[in-house]
N, C-alpha and C positions, 0 to 999 in steps of 0.2 A: 640722834641716837638710833641704834639698830638692835632689834631683838630677834633672836632665833628661838623659836618655840616648838615644842612637841618632839624634840629629838631625844634619843637615849644618850645622855651626856656622860662621857667618861672623862673625869677631870684630870688625870687618869687614875687617881687613887681611890675613887669611889664612883658608883654609877647612879645617876639620877634619871629614873624613867620619866618620860614626858617632861623633860627639863627645859629650862630657860637660860640662855646666855645673853646678857645685855651688854652691848658695847657702846662706849662713849668716846668718840674720836678713835684714836689708835689703841685705846686701852679697854680692858674688861671692867665693867662697872659692877656687875653682879652675876652670880651663878646660883641656881637653885631650882626648886620646884615652882610651879605656877603659883602656889600659895605663898611661897617665900619671897618671890621677886615681884615688885611693883613695876609695871611697864608704863612709862609716861605716855600721855595721850598723843603726843606728837611724834612718838618713835615709829620708825619703819618696822613693821612686824613681818617676819618671814617664817612661814609655816614649813618646817622641814620634817614633817611626820614620816616615820618609817626609816629615817636615817640615823646614823651614829654621829655625834659631834665629839671631837677629841682635839687635843692640842696639835698644832703643826709639828711635824717631826724635826728633830734636832740631830744632824749628822756631824759628829765630832771627828770623823776620819773618812774623808772623801777627797780624791785627787783631781777628778776631771769629769767630763761628760760632753756630749755633742761635738766631739773632736777637739775641744779646748781643754788643756791641762793647766792647772794653776802654775806649774813649774815652767811653762812656756815663757812666762814673764811679761806678757802683754795684757793690758786691761781688757781687750776683746776676748782673749782666751779665758780670762777670769770670768767675764760675763757669760760666755758660752756655757761654761760648767755650771754657773749659778742658775742660769735659766733652765738647764736640763733637769736639775734636781728639784727646783720649785714646781715644775709641771707635775711631778710625782708626789707632791705634798710635803717636801722638805722646805720648811719656811725659814729655818736658820741652819747655818753650818759653820764649821771651821775649815777654811781653805788650807788643804794639806799639801805640803810640798814634798818632793822626792829628792833623793841624793843628787847633788850637783856640786860643782866647785863653789866654795862659799861666796866668792865675789858675785857669781850669778844668782845665788840664792838671795843675797841681800837686795839685788835688783828686783827679783821676784816679789820680795816683801813690799817693795815700793809700789809695784803694780797692783798688788792686793790692797794696800792701803788706799790707793787712788780710788778704787772701786768702793771700798768701805765708806769713804768720805762723800761719794756721789752715787749712791745706789739707784738703780732703775726699777721701775714698777713691776717688771716681769721677772725679777731675779730673787732667788733666795737671799735672805739677809746674811751677810758675812759678819760674824761676831768675833772674829779673830783668826790667827794663823796657827796651824799645827805643823811644826817642822819635824818631818820624819826622815832622818838621815842628814848628813853622812856619818854620824857618830855611832855606827852600827858594827856588828860582828861580821867578819868575813865568812865564818862557818855557817851563819844563819842569815845570809844576806838576801835570799829569795831573788827577786828581780832587780835588786839594787846593784849596779855595776861595781865589781870589786876594786877597780882602780880609783874610785871616788871615795872609798870609805876611810875616814881618818878622823882624828880628834882635832879641835881648833888649837891654834897657838894662842899666846896671851893676848895679842892684838885682836885676833879674830873673836876671841871670847868677849872682849869688851865691845866690839861692834855688835855682836849678837845681843848682849845685855841691853844695848841702847834701844833695841826694838821692843822692850818690855811692854810699852803701852798697847802694842798690837799683837804681840806674840803670846798666845794663850797656852800652848803646850809644846814641849820638845820631847821627842822619842829618842832614846839612846840605849846602847848596850852597857849596862852598869859595870860589867867586868873589865871593860877597857881601861888602860892606864889613863889616869886623869879624869875618869868619869865621875868619881865621888866628889872631887873638887868642883866640877861643873854643876853637879846636882846641888851642892851647897849654894852656889852663886845664883842658879836659876830659882830655887825655892825661896831664897831671900828676896827676890824681886817679885814673888807672887806668881811665877810661871809654873804651871803644872808639869811635873816631870813624869814621863811614862817610860817603862822598860819595854823593849821590843827588839826584834832581830838580834837576839842575844843568845849566847852559848853559856851563860853564867850558871853556876850551881845555885841551889836553894840558899845556901849561906851567903853567897855574893848578892843575891837578890834581896835578902833580908837586910844585909848591911846597907844597901842602897835605900831600902825602905826607911831604915832608921835615920838616914841622912836627909830624907825628904821626898823620895820617889813615892808616888801615891797611886799609880795606875799602870796597867800593862796593856799593850795593843794586840789586837786580833789573836786571842788565845789559841794555842796550838800551831798557829801559822808563823813560822820564822822564830821559834823559841825552843830552848833546850827542854828536855824531859829526862826521865830516868835513864841512866846509862851506867856502864861499868868503867871504872878507872882501876886497872889491875884487877884485884879480886873483889873490890868493894863497890857497891851501888851508891850512886849519888842522885838525888832528886834535882830538878831544874826549875826553870822559870814557870813552866806549866803548872807544876805542883804548888809553887809559891803563890801563883796567881789565884788558884782555886782555894787554897787553904788559909792564907793570911788575911786576917781581918783588916789590916792596914792597907790592903790593895784592892782597888776595883779593877775590873777588866771588861773586855768587849769581845764579841764574836762577829765574824762575817757570816751572816745567816742567809747566804744566797743559794744554799742547797748544793753547793759544789765544794767549797772550802772545808766544810765539816759535815760528817754524817749526822743524822738525827740523834743518834745515841750520844755523841759528844755534846751536841747542843743541849740535850736534856741534862747531861751531867753538869755542865756549867750552870744551868738554871737552878738545879737542885742544890748545888754547893754554894753558890753566891747569892741566889735569890734575885728578884726583879729590881731591888733597890741598889744592887752592887754590880749588876751586869748590864752593859749597854749593847744595843744592836748598832752596827756600823755597816756602811756599804763598801768602803775601801774601793770606790769606783775609779776606773781609769778612763781614758778618753773615748773608748769605744762605747761607753754607756749611752744608750739612745740611738746608736747608729747601726748595730747589727754586725753580721759576719764580715771579716776582712782582715787585711794586714795593717798593723798600726805600729807606732813607735812609743817606747817608754824608756826614758832616760837614755836616749840615743840608741837603743837596741830594738830589734824587730820583735814583735809579738803577734800572736794570732788569736782571732775569735773564729771558731769553726761553725759551719752551718749546723743549726740545731743545738748548739751549746751556748750557755749563758755565763761564760767565764772566759778570761783571757789566759793564754799560755805563753811561756817564754819560747824563744826560737827553737830550742832543743826539746821542747815539750816535757821537760823534766820538772817544771815548777809552774805554779800559777803566776800570772803577771798582773794580778788584781782582778777585782770583780767588775762586771758590767751592770750590776744591780743598782736599785735605789732602796732607800729605807722602806718604802711602801712594799716592795717585793720581799724584803726581809721580814716584815711584819706578816705578810701573807704566808710566807714559808713556815714561820714558827707556829702560827695559829692553825693553818689548814693542813700542814704536813707533820710537824713535830708534835702538835697537840698541846701547846702552851696556851693558857687562857688568854682571851683577848685583852682583858684589863691589864694583865702583866706584860703582854707584848707591847701594848701602847705605852706603858710606863717605861719600858726598856728602850723605846724609840723617841721618847720626849723628855720626861722629867728626870730620869736617871742620867742620861748623857749631859743634860743641862746642869745637874748638880755636880757631876764629876768635874766639870770645867768651870764651876762657879758662875754659871750663867742663869741659874734658876730664879734670880731676883727679877729677870726680864721675861723669860720664856720657859716652856716645858710643861706648863699646866694651865688649866682654865681657872684662874683665881683673880679676884678683884685687884686691880692695879697692874697686872701683867699685860704685856702686849697682846692684842686680840688677834692671835694667830690660831685659826680654827679650821679643821678639816671636817667635811661631811662625807661619810663613807657609806657605801652600800653594805648592809649587814650580812648579806650572803656571800658576796665576792670580795669584800673589803676594798673595792675600787673607789677611787676618789670621785665624788660627784660635784663638790664645790670646794674651793679654797678661799679662805679669808685671811688676809695678811695685813696686820696693822689696822684692823677694822674695816678694810675695803675688800669687796668681793673681786678677786682677781682671776678666778676660774669658775665657770658655771653660772 
């Protein structure tokens, strides 16, 4: 057994000053104050006075890092990305793919599955696949190549559904022809359906919600908002994401994709239990300025900038951030409370994807994924994954 003592424990729904987290093997055995938790005499006791203990971060929307992109389709690229995010405190993630021809994507799924079945000690735990594209809108495609965007035919849909044991989430544009039928099929298999890269109206989004769509990705980025069609104004996916109780949503809180005012708006309207932080990181994360490739297209990270741009510099090509940087941004710059920020980076994303039985909070029975943070800077001092000290 291992006991962490004297930390400010953020579970993250409550704060326990001078708390104790007791780990037995890879699981959490007990959490509470020193008076509530009995530490066995043979336990290894680690005094972490002055630090914050919180759950390892859960990134449900990240594509890449350290030069490796999940869509590269090789186990080494998958491991590169998983290593990059674990260094920054993301202990669990969904390996998120980008638009490609479907035959290639199914091969990518195989590479991700291979890593999931044989994880290495220095990697974030991959708990499933998030498929973003190619079932997306041409009008709101962002960095997704237009020539790849299409809906599956009947045979491809059956191939997709066969990946249900590993496929945790599919992002699609609900207004596309055939999308509602695909939502029916995915939801019936227990796969989370998310709306994104969509030009749909509020009504179309709500129709998809009523068919089983439960989440929307990177709010404001690649989604429709209020517009005029002839003389009449129509709301879009942004407004539905923020207003509908049946939808959770997420923000890329890297300080570039959204200004502080919009991050505060999403936080106030959805609350920390229905709003997740995501990195949406691409392969430049962890590498710095340079020229990179995304879905076969050139993109750039400029000196002094912490975001990637498409070749024409008219759109972002993904973030180069980690969830740790997103937490730091919303707490130190936006002004969101630490307890809520930690919730949005751990328990909330885990709940959205149905992973909260395993990860997302410091509770008995869950995996012992624990971060120890500096309270002033929120930098990671130690990482414990599955009960083992892996950093620090």
